N, C-alpha and C positions, 0 to 999 in steps of 0.2 A: 503495500498498500503506500508505503512511505517512498519506495524507488518510482512507483507511477506521478507522485505528486513532484517529486523532485525533478522528473522528465515532463510534466507540461508545464513548471515553473520557466525550465531551462527554454523551453517552446516557447512561452510567454515573452519572459526576457528576451530571447533573439528576434522575435517578431516585433517586439517593442523597440531594442534598437535599430532596426532596419528602416522602420517606420519614423523614428524621432530623431536620427541621430544628426541630419542636417537641419531640422528645427534647432537643436541645442548648440550648435556648432554658431547658426547662424546668431543667434539671441547673446553669445559670448563673442561674438565678432562685434553686434552693434555696443559692445562694452569696453572692447580692448583690439584695436585696430591691428592685431597682429596674427596672423592666420595658424602658424604654427603653435602658438601660446593659445591660440581658442582649442585646439584639436588636444593639446594636453589635456589641457581642463576638462572638456569634454569626454575623454577618455578615461582620465582618474573618475570623473562623475560615475561614468559605466561601472567603473572599476568599483569603486566602493557599491554600487546596488548589486554588482556581483556578487562580490565578500558575503552580501547580504542577502544571498538571492533566498533563504528561509522566509524571510519578511517580505518580498516582493509580493508587492499587490498590485495586477495591472490597470487599477481604475484610478490609484491615486498617485502613481509611478511618473505620471507626465508632471504631474504639480510639484513632486518632490524633485525631481531633475531639474524643473527650472530653478526651484528656490537653491540647490546643490550647486549647480552652475555659476547662480547670482554670486553667491557666497564666496565660491573659489575666486569667480571673478574679481571682487570687492577686495578680497586678499591679496589676490597678485598687484591689483592697482595701488593699495596702501603699500606693500612690499618694491615695489617699484618705485614709486614716489620717496621711501623711506631711504633707498640707496641713493636716489639723486640729491636728497637733503643730507643726506652722511657724504656723497661726495663733492658736493658745492661746498660744506662745513670744512673737509679736510681742503680743499684747493684754496681756499681763503686761509686756512690757516699756512698753509705753505706759501702762498703770496707774501702775508706775513711776514714767515721766516724769512723769507728770500729778501723781502724789502731791509728788514732788520740786516742782516747779514750784510746787504750790498751797503747799508749806509756802516756800517761796523768797517766795511772793507776799504771803502772812500776814507774815512776814517784814521785808519793805519796808514794807506798810501800817503795821504794828508803830512800826515807826522813823519814817515820816512821821507819824505821829501824835505821838509823844513829842517830835521836830522842831515842830510844831506848838504843843504845849503850851508848849513854851520859847521861842516868838514874844513876843515884846513886842506891846502893845496898841498901837492897836486892828488890829494884823496878825492876834494871834491870834483873836482874835473874827470878825474877816472871814475868815479861811482856813474857821475850824470853821464856820461860818452858811453859806457858799458850797458847803464842797467835804463837809459832813459831814452838813449838814441842806440841802442843795438847793435853796437859796434862793436867787435872783436876784438881780445886783449893785444894781438897783434897792431892792428890801425890804432889803436890808444896807444900803445908803448911809442909808436913814431910821432904821433902827434905831440905829445909830453916829454918825448927824448928819455924814455927807459928801456930797461929791458922787459920781455912779457913777464917774467919771474920779480921783478919791481912793481908791475902793473897787478899781478897776482897778491903781492904782500900787502898795497892799499890798497885792494879791494876786499882782503883780509881784515882790515886794520879796520875799515866801512862797516863790512858787515858785524864787527865785534860790537860796533858802537851802536849799532840798529838794535840787537840780540842784547846789551845790556841795558839798554833804553826801555824794550819790552818784556827785561826779564827773563829770557830764554838761554838755556843752559843749552851748550853746543860742543861735543865731545868728538875730534875727529874718528871718525873712521866708525861713529854710531849711527845707528838708523832712529 
């Protein structure tokens, strides 16, 4: 007897599915403009109904399915809205961090240029030419009349002044 009832419910469910799938799909599509998501929501609703086939009632199934699809659609819309809000909050936070880092970086650059301007000659000229004008040590050495090794020594002296200002400890050979 129970087997006959299950077979009857299975056939009724199958008939209900074939007759109503597109109706629920288009209903979901009226709420959510994404056909793949709508297919998923309708399939999820039918799957839920199938999982509860023992309580399947053909006379109320359509009303139930409209309600279930509607609730899943609303949940999906809320979820998407929450993701958008989270994404927007994250982007605002990143923009704020980037603005802050940019301001801090600009301030550090301003301080470094001021420190370089206060350096004695030829360290001042060497630092300016190497770091602001991107010249090679060889070019700067010819310009100031020193060897490349002499230029390197003045670069190290200038970097030491900058490190001391920012209290950065640097040991040769350490990363």
